[in-house]
C-alpha positions as CSV (number, residue, x, y, z in Angstrom):
1,M,123.7,-103.5,-47.8
2,I,127.5,-103.6,-48.6
3,G,128.0,-101.1,-45.9
4,L,126.2,-103.0,-43.1
5,P,129.1,-105.1,-42.0
6,W,131.1,-102.0,-41.5
7,F,128.4,-100.4,-39.4
8,Y,128.0,-103.5,-37.4
9,L,131.7,-103.8,-36.7
10,R,131.8,-100.1,-35.6
11,Y,128.8,-100.7,-33.4
12,R,130.1,-103.7,-31.7
13,L,133.5,-101.9,-31.3
14,G,131.7,-98.8,-29.7
15,N,132.7,-96.6,-32.5
16,L,129.4,-95.7,-33.9
17,S,127.3,-92.7,-32.8
18,I,123.8,-91.9,-33.6
19,T,125.0,-89.3,-36.2
20,D,126.6,-92.0,-38.1
21,L,123.4,-93.9,-38.4
22,G,121.6,-91.0,-39.9
23,R,117.9,-91.3,-40.9
24,E,118.3,-92.3,-44.5
25,V,118.0,-96.0,-45.5
26,R,118.3,-96.0,-49.3
27,I,117.9,-99.6,-49.7
28,L,114.3,-99.5,-48.5
29,R,113.2,-96.7,-50.8
30,G,110.3,-97.8,-52.9
31,M,109.8,-101.0,-51.2
32,P,106.1,-101.8,-50.5
33,M,105.2,-102.6,-46.8
34,A,103.7,-105.9,-47.7
35,E,107.1,-107.0,-49.4
36,L,109.1,-105.9,-46.3
37,E,106.6,-108.0,-44.1
38,R,107.2,-111.0,-46.3
39,I,110.9,-110.6,-46.1
40,A,110.7,-110.3,-42.3
41,G,108.6,-113.3,-42.0
42,Y,110.8,-115.4,-44.3
43,A,113.9,-114.3,-42.2
44,W,112.1,-115.4,-39.0
45,D,111.0,-118.8,-40.6
46,T,114.3,-119.5,-42.2
47,W,116.9,-118.3,-39.8
48,E,115.9,-116.5,-36.7
49,R,113.4,-119.0,-35.3
50,R,116.3,-121.7,-35.1
51,D,118.6,-119.0,-33.6
52,L,116.3,-118.3,-30.7
53,Y,117.6,-119.5,-27.3
54,P,115.1,-121.9,-26.0
55,E,115.6,-120.6,-22.4
56,A,115.0,-117.2,-23.6
57,A,111.8,-118.0,-25.4
58,A,110.5,-119.8,-22.4
59,Y,111.4,-116.9,-19.9
60,V,109.8,-114.4,-22.2
61,R,106.6,-116.6,-22.6
62,R,106.5,-116.8,-18.7
63,C,106.6,-113.1,-18.4
64,V,103.9,-112.6,-21.0
65,E,101.7,-115.3,-19.3
66,S,102.3,-113.5,-15.9
67,E,100.8,-110.4,-17.6
68,A,103.9,-108.3,-17.0
69,L,104.5,-105.7,-19.5
70,T,106.8,-107.4,-21.9
71,A,108.2,-105.3,-24.8
72,F,110.9,-105.4,-27.4
73,A,113.2,-102.3,-27.3
74,S,115.6,-102.5,-30.3
75,T,117.3,-100.2,-32.7
76,S,116.1,-102.7,-35.4
77,F,113.0,-101.6,-37.4
78,E,109.6,-102.4,-35.8
79,L,108.5,-104.1,-38.9
80,I,111.3,-106.7,-38.8
81,L,110.4,-107.5,-35.1
82,H,106.7,-108.4,-35.7
83,P,107.2,-112.1,-36.5
84,I,109.2,-112.9,-33.3
85,A,107.0,-110.7,-31.3
86,R,103.9,-112.7,-32.6
87,A,105.7,-116.0,-31.9
88,L,106.3,-115.1,-28.3
89,G,103.2,-113.2,-27.6
90,I,104.9,-109.8,-27.1
91,G,102.4,-107.0,-27.8
92,D,104.7,-103.9,-27.4
93,I,107.6,-102.9,-29.6
94,V,109.8,-100.0,-29.2
95,A,112.0,-99.8,-32.2
96,S,113.1,-97.6,-35.2
97,L,110.3,-96.8,-37.5
98,I,110.2,-96.8,-41.3
99,E,108.6,-93.8,-42.9
100,W,106.0,-94.8,-45.4
101,D,104.0,-92.9,-48.1
102,G,100.9,-94.8,-49.1
103,G,102.4,-98.2,-47.9
104,I,105.6,-97.4,-49.7
105,A,108.9,-97.0,-47.8
106,T,110.3,-93.6,-48.4
107,G,113.8,-94.7,-47.6
108,W,113.8,-92.5,-44.4
109,I,113.6,-93.4,-40.7
110,A,110.2,-91.9,-39.3
111,S,112.0,-90.0,-36.5
112,E,115.3,-90.5,-34.5
113,P,116.7,-94.1,-34.7
114,C,115.7,-96.0,-31.6
115,Y,119.3,-96.0,-30.2
116,A,121.1,-95.4,-26.9
117,E,119.5,-92.3,-25.2
118,E,116.5,-92.2,-27.7
119,K,115.8,-95.8,-26.8
120,A,115.8,-95.0,-23.1
121,R,113.5,-92.0,-23.8
122,R,111.0,-94.2,-25.6
123,V,110.7,-97.0,-23.1
124,T,110.6,-94.5,-20.4
125,S,107.7,-92.9,-22.2
126,L,105.9,-96.3,-22.6
127,L,106.3,-97.0,-18.9
128,E,104.9,-93.6,-18.0
129,T,102.0,-94.2,-20.3
130,R,101.2,-97.4,-18.7
131,E,101.8,-96.0,-15.2
132,I,104.6,-98.4,-14.4
133,D,107.4,-97.3,-12.2
134,R,110.6,-97.8,-13.9
135,R,112.3,-99.0,-10.7
136,D,110.0,-102.0,-11.0
137,T,111.2,-102.9,-14.4
138,A,113.9,-105.0,-15.9
139,F,115.8,-104.5,-19.1
140,Y,117.9,-107.1,-20.8
141,S,120.7,-106.1,-23.2
142,D,123.8,-107.5,-24.8
143,S,125.2,-104.0,-25.7
144,F,126.9,-101.2,-23.9
145,H,124.8,-98.9,-26.3
146,D,122.0,-99.6,-24.1
147,L,123.6,-98.3,-20.9
148,P,121.2,-95.3,-20.7
149,L,118.3,-97.6,-20.5
150,L,120.0,-100.2,-18.3
151,E,120.7,-97.2,-15.9
152,A,117.1,-96.1,-16.1
153,V,115.3,-99.3,-14.8
154,G,115.4,-100.9,-11.5
155,H,116.6,-104.4,-12.7
156,P,119.4,-104.1,-15.4
157,V,120.6,-107.5,-16.8
158,A,123.4,-108.1,-19.3
159,V,122.6,-111.0,-21.7
160,H,125.6,-112.4,-23.6
161,P,127.2,-109.0,-23.2
162,D,129.7,-107.3,-25.4
163,T,133.1,-106.7,-23.6
164,V,132.3,-103.2,-22.4
165,L,128.8,-104.1,-21.0
166,R,130.3,-107.2,-19.4
167,R,132.9,-105.0,-17.7
168,E,130.2,-102.5,-16.6
169,A,127.9,-105.1,-15.3
170,R,130.5,-106.7,-13.3
171,R,131.7,-103.3,-11.9
172,R,127.9,-102.4,-10.9
173,G,126.9,-105.8,-9.6
174,W,124.2,-106.4,-12.5
175,P,123.4,-110.0,-13.2
176,I,125.0,-111.5,-16.4
177,V,122.9,-114.2,-18.1
178,T,124.2,-116.7,-20.7
179,W,121.4,-118.7,-22.2
180,R,122.3,-122.0,-24.0
181,R,121.4,-123.2,-27.4
182,A,119.1,-126.3,-27.7
183,G,121.2,-129.5,-27.2
184,S,124.2,-127.7,-25.7
């Protein structure tokens, strides 16, 4: 956990590659799935729920209600995203997967982390499975690390983008969205 701020800083500055992430996540080794689910639920209830932009939540709910394929695509672990997905009615999650052995985390990511090109590959695969033309889809991201996926869809949107993504979105004429917090 001590190294996470360093990885996050490198990620935001664009100085982190997939090889830096690796597949080992020692902090998870030996943790029962039920305990990680409890922690994810606690984090959602304690912090993340209040940090969710109301406009974003309403937009996602409208997409779900319209029966459009609405999915999370994140480098985060799938298990961590379950509470917010349930709250918003999102049924599909494309994310990094924890490797389990009998309900206990091995301390390894189950395949390649869902990052950059790998995230684009997985989302494209989901669209192909659902027989959805990627040109008819939108993807929303705040990070230039998602450029491979933003380039793969018909409607890329930058949301609260980092500096590099903001510059790319402006250069390419992509919409830039900024949602407000409640009361602001």
